[in-house]
N, C-alpha and C positions, 0 to 999 in steps of 0.2 A: 093722255092717258089709256084713253080706248086702244087706239093704236095698238102700244106698248102689250097690252091684256091678249088683245087678239093675234098679236105676231109671238106672243108668247104662249098660248093657247096653240097655234100654230106650228110653231117650232118644236115643239118638246116632242108631240109625238114623230114628227119629222126625224130628228134627232136618237129617238129611242128604235125607230125602223133602221137607222142606218148603224145602230150597234146590235140588232139583232141581226142584221145583210151580212156585218161581219165575221159575228157568230160563226152563225150557218156555213159560210165558208172559212 
């Protein structure tokens, strides 16, 4: 359960950064 929580915490910011990156370009 902890692994999924950590993966979610790391995955969400990365996903947002990818979206921002595409919008900036």
